[in-house]
C-alpha positions as CSV (number, residue, x, y, z in Angstrom):
1,M,94.1,116.8,145.7
2,K,93.6,117.9,142.0
3,I,93.2,115.1,139.4
4,N,95.0,115.5,136.0
5,P,92.4,116.2,133.4
6,F,93.6,113.1,131.4
7,K,93.0,110.7,134.1
8,H,89.8,112.2,135.0
9,D,88.6,111.6,131.3
10,V,90.0,108.1,131.3
11,L,88.2,107.3,134.6
12,Y,84.8,108.9,133.4
13,I,85.1,106.9,129.9
14,F,86.0,103.8,131.8
15,S,83.1,104.2,134.2
16,F,80.7,105.0,131.6
17,V,81.4,102.4,129.4
18,S,81.6,99.8,132.1
19,V,78.1,100.6,133.4
20,A,76.6,100.6,130.1
21,Y,78.4,97.3,129.2
22,I,76.9,95.7,132.7
23,I,73.6,97.2,132.3
24,T,73.2,95.9,128.6
25,F,74.5,92.6,129.8
26,S,72.1,92.7,132.7
27,V,69.2,92.9,130.6
28,T,70.3,90.5,128.0
29,L,70.9,88.0,130.5
30,G,68.1,88.6,132.8
31,F,65.2,89.4,130.3
32,I,66.1,88.4,126.8
33,F,67.8,85.1,127.6
34,P,64.9,83.9,129.4
35,L,62.5,84.8,126.8
36,Q,64.6,83.3,124.3
37,Q,64.9,80.0,126.0
38,L,61.0,80.1,126.5
39,L,60.2,80.8,123.0
40,L,63.2,79.0,121.3
41,N,64.3,76.3,123.5
42,N,66.7,74.8,120.8
43,V,68.8,77.4,120.6
44,P,71.9,76.9,122.9
45,S,72.0,78.8,126.0
46,Y,75.3,80.7,125.3
47,I,74.0,82.2,122.1
48,G,72.0,85.4,122.5
49,L,69.6,86.0,119.5
50,M,69.5,89.9,120.6
51,F,72.8,90.5,122.4
52,L,72.8,93.9,123.4
53,P,76.5,94.4,124.9
54,H,77.6,94.1,121.1
55,G,76.3,97.7,120.4
56,V,78.2,98.9,123.4
57,R,81.4,97.0,122.1
58,I,81.3,98.5,118.9
59,L,80.6,102.0,119.7
60,T,83.3,102.0,122.3
61,L,85.6,100.3,119.7
62,Y,84.7,102.9,117.1
63,F,85.4,106.0,119.2
64,Y,88.2,104.7,121.2
65,G,90.0,102.4,118.8
66,W,92.4,100.0,120.7
67,R,92.1,101.7,123.8
68,G,88.2,100.5,124.1
69,I,89.4,97.4,124.6
70,L,91.2,98.2,127.8
71,Y,88.0,100.2,128.5
72,L,85.7,97.2,128.0
73,L,87.6,94.3,129.1
74,P,87.3,94.5,133.1
75,A,83.4,94.9,132.4
76,C,83.5,91.9,130.0
77,W,85.4,89.8,132.2
78,L,83.2,90.4,135.2
79,T,79.9,89.7,133.3
80,A,81.6,86.6,132.1
81,M,82.4,85.4,135.7
82,L,79.4,86.4,137.2
83,S,77.3,84.4,134.3
84,Q,79.5,81.6,133.6
85,E,77.5,79.1,135.2
86,Q,74.4,80.3,133.1
87,T,75.9,80.8,130.0
88,G,79.0,78.6,130.1
89,V,81.3,81.4,128.6
90,V,84.7,81.2,129.5
91,L,86.8,84.3,130.0
92,V,88.9,83.8,127.2
93,S,85.9,84.2,125.0
94,S,85.9,87.9,126.2
95,I,89.1,88.6,124.7
96,V,88.2,86.9,121.5
97,S,85.2,88.8,121.4
98,L,86.9,92.2,121.8
99,L,89.8,91.5,119.3
100,C,87.2,90.0,116.8
101,C,84.8,93.3,117.1
102,Y,88.1,95.6,116.8
103,L,89.3,93.8,113.9
104,G,85.7,94.2,112.3
105,V,85.7,97.9,112.9
106,Q,89.2,98.6,111.8
107,F,88.7,96.6,108.8
108,M,85.8,98.4,107.6
109,R,87.6,101.8,108.6
110,I,90.5,100.8,106.0
111,L,87.6,99.7,103.5
112,F,85.9,102.9,103.5
113,S,89.5,104.9,103.9
114,D,88.2,106.4,106.8
115,T,90.8,106.0,109.8
116,V,90.4,109.4,111.8
117,S,86.6,110.4,111.6
118,V,84.7,109.9,115.1
119,S,81.2,111.5,115.1
120,F,77.7,110.8,114.4
121,A,77.4,112.0,110.7
122,I,75.4,109.8,108.5
123,K,78.7,108.2,106.9
124,D,79.9,107.4,110.5
125,W,76.5,105.6,111.4
126,K,77.1,103.5,108.2
127,L,80.6,103.0,109.4
128,M,79.5,102.1,112.7
129,F,76.9,99.8,111.5
130,W,78.8,97.8,109.1
131,G,81.9,97.6,111.2
132,G,79.7,95.9,113.7
133,V,78.3,93.5,111.2
134,V,81.9,92.8,110.1
135,G,82.9,92.6,113.6
136,S,79.8,90.1,114.7
137,V,80.8,87.8,111.8
138,F,84.4,87.7,113.0
139,N,83.1,87.4,116.6
140,G,80.8,84.5,115.5
141,I,83.7,82.6,113.7
142,G,86.1,83.4,116.8
143,L,83.6,82.1,119.5
144,T,82.5,79.1,117.5
145,S,86.1,78.1,117.1
146,L,86.8,78.7,120.7
147,N,83.8,76.7,121.7
148,Q,84.9,73.6,119.4
149,T,88.1,73.3,121.4
150,Y,85.8,72.1,124.3
151,K,83.8,69.5,122.1
152,S,84.6,66.2,121.0
153,T,82.6,66.2,118.0
154,V,82.2,68.4,114.9
155,D,79.2,68.8,112.8
156,N,79.6,71.2,109.8
157,S,75.8,72.4,109.8
158,A,75.9,72.8,113.6
159,L,78.8,75.1,113.2
160,L,77.4,77.0,110.8
161,M,74.1,77.5,112.7
162,E,76.2,78.6,115.8
163,V,78.2,81.2,113.7
164,I,74.8,82.5,112.3
165,G,73.3,82.3,115.8
166,F,76.2,84.9,117.3
167,V,75.8,86.9,114.0
168,V,72.2,87.6,114.4
169,G,72.5,88.2,117.9
170,D,75.1,90.7,117.6
171,V,73.7,92.6,114.8
172,L,70.2,92.7,116.4
173,G,71.9,94.1,119.8
174,L,73.8,96.5,117.4
175,V,70.7,97.6,115.6
176,F,68.7,98.0,119.0
177,C,71.7,100.2,120.7
178,L,71.9,102.6,117.4
179,I,68.1,102.9,117.4
180,S,68.0,103.8,121.0
181,I,70.9,106.2,120.6
182,V,68.8,107.9,117.8
183,Y,65.7,108.3,120.0
184,L,68.0,109.4,122.9
185,F,69.2,112.2,120.6
186,R,65.8,113.2,119.5
187,M,64.5,113.2,123.0
188,I,67.3,115.5,124.2
189,R,66.8,117.9,121.4
190,F,63.0,117.7,121.9
191,I,63.7,118.6,125.5
192,K,66.1,121.6,124.6
193,I,63.2,122.8,122.2
194,V,60.5,123.1,124.9
195,P,60.8,126.2,127.0
196,D,60.6,125.8,130.8
197,Q,57.0,126.5,132.2
């Protein structure tokens, strides 16, 4: 039985994105969150001050547009379900985060008048970064608004700190992801240059 090339590509992209999201979420939940709680125990457990999956979200949404939401959603729901007890995250937050990140990336594409380019050129790195920043601001506002539906009291300074916490975590996760990709490309280029012995 031969698989249609389109279906093969979709399956490959879905698998790659899911594995990347699950790995970055696992590192965040298993290493960064415990370290954060050890060093900064006054930060709520559902706010990661370095949320690595944001980089995967932004790259996927940048390269695949609205289809990236479909590629990311199963892994987002799986990680949210498995970590709900530890983080207190509800399943709706996955949809809110993906939509906010998508809107941030598309907003920057429209602002830069670049709705078709998808490469690793310098201008595209800037577009990815600023799209991720705007997406993290939208995400912070969206998740903070969602979290307020479960709280009885509202404190404006606490709301602002929650939004800032989400933005800082997302942006640091995005920066780490982009820097990792740069070094991965350099390592690949170096391996190609060095001849086999």
